[in-house]
Each structure stands twice: as structure tokens, then as C-alpha cells.
C-alpha positions as CSV (number, residue, x, y, z in Angstrom):
1,M,75.7,-11.6,-89.0
2,A,79.0,-13.8,-89.5
3,K,78.6,-17.1,-88.9
4,P,80.7,-19.0,-86.1
5,P,83.9,-20.3,-87.6
6,P,83.8,-24.2,-87.9
7,L,85.3,-26.1,-84.8
8,G,88.6,-27.0,-86.5
9,N,89.7,-23.3,-87.1
10,R,88.5,-22.3,-83.1
11,E,91.7,-21.2,-81.4
12,G,93.2,-24.2,-79.5
13,I,91.3,-27.1,-81.1
14,M,92.5,-29.7,-83.4
15,I,90.3,-32.1,-84.9
16,R,91.2,-35.7,-86.7
17,E,88.7,-38.1,-88.1
18,L,89.5,-41.7,-87.3
19,G,87.4,-43.9,-89.2
20,R,83.7,-42.8,-88.5
21,E,84.7,-41.0,-85.2
22,V,85.8,-37.2,-84.7
23,V,88.9,-37.0,-82.2
24,A,89.0,-33.0,-80.9
25,L,92.2,-32.1,-79.2
26,D,91.5,-29.0,-77.0
27,T,95.1,-27.6,-76.4
28,L,94.2,-24.5,-74.0
29,E,92.1,-26.8,-71.5
30,C,94.3,-30.0,-71.9
31,Q,91.5,-32.2,-72.9
32,V,90.8,-34.9,-75.4
33,H,87.4,-35.6,-76.7
34,Q,86.6,-38.7,-78.8
35,L,83.0,-38.5,-80.3
36,N,81.6,-42.1,-81.1
37,A,80.0,-42.5,-84.6
38,T,76.5,-41.0,-83.7
39,A,77.9,-37.8,-82.1
40,S,80.5,-37.6,-84.9
41,L,77.9,-37.5,-87.5
42,I,75.7,-35.0,-85.2
43,W,78.8,-32.7,-84.5
44,K,79.5,-32.6,-88.6
45,F,75.7,-32.2,-89.3
46,K,75.5,-29.0,-86.7
47,N,79.0,-27.8,-87.8
48,S,77.7,-27.5,-91.3
49,G,74.5,-25.3,-90.5
50,L,71.9,-28.0,-90.1
51,S,69.3,-27.8,-87.2
52,E,68.6,-30.1,-84.5
53,P,65.4,-31.5,-86.5
54,E,67.3,-31.6,-89.5
55,I,69.7,-33.6,-88.0
56,A,67.2,-35.9,-86.3
57,E,65.4,-36.5,-89.5
58,C,68.8,-37.5,-91.1
59,L,69.3,-39.9,-88.4
60,T,66.3,-41.6,-88.7
61,T,67.6,-42.4,-92.4
62,A,71.0,-43.5,-91.1
63,Y,69.9,-45.8,-87.9
64,E,66.7,-47.7,-87.5
65,V,65.6,-44.9,-85.0
66,D,62.2,-43.3,-84.8
67,L,62.2,-39.4,-85.2
68,E,61.0,-38.8,-81.4
69,A,63.9,-40.7,-80.0
70,A,66.5,-39.0,-82.7
71,V,65.2,-35.8,-81.6
72,R,65.9,-36.3,-77.9
73,D,69.2,-38.0,-78.8
74,V,70.1,-35.0,-80.8
75,V,69.1,-32.4,-78.5
76,T,71.3,-34.1,-75.6
77,T,74.1,-34.2,-77.8
78,V,74.4,-30.9,-79.1
79,T,74.0,-29.8,-75.6
80,Q,76.7,-32.0,-74.2
81,L,78.6,-30.6,-77.4
82,R,78.6,-27.1,-76.2
83,A,78.8,-27.6,-72.7
84,I,82.7,-29.0,-73.2
85,G,83.3,-26.4,-76.1
86,L,83.3,-28.1,-79.1
87,L,80.5,-26.2,-80.7
88,P,79.3,-22.7,-80.3
89,E,76.5,-21.3,-78.3
90,P,73.6,-20.6,-80.4
91,S,73.1,-16.8,-81.1
92,A,70.5,-14.8,-80.0
93,E,68.4,-13.4,-82.8
94,C,66.3,-10.2,-82.7
């Protein structure tokens, strides 16, 4: 099964990094999304193939946050990124 292409390769999406933030221009939907530093980090980790628990573990190292809060924030952010089309939906595996 093929992995989905990185966001920057998706048709109609252009990505730019501005400092620690990611800006995504969706030319098909005529929308601009600016991710703050934390959401940008979550997007980068998720786009590189890490799972939500793995990303949460990374956030506990990068920021002073407990694991439970990190997991909650990562799940919320990934859900929001999927809702606006900046991450692919998870594939169903049998």
C-alpha cells in the first residue's frame, strides 16, 4: 500500500516555512492556513509518518507539558488539520 504524498506535493497546496511556523496556501479552496509553532511541529511530525502518541512524546521533550495534555493536544490538532485538508485521512487497514 502506497503512503500518501507529503502535503507539499498535494495538488493545489503550496507550503512555506516562516521561522518556526508553516503557512499553507490552498489554491483550490482559496484559503491560507497559518500554523503556529506547535501546530507546525505536529504537522511536520505527522507528515513524516509519526503516530499521535509518538508526536506527544516528542512534545513533552520540546515543551514543558505532561504526556496526557500532549496526547490530547496532538489528537485535537491532527483532527483539525485533517478537517481543513492539510493532512490526509487515516487509511483503513484490514
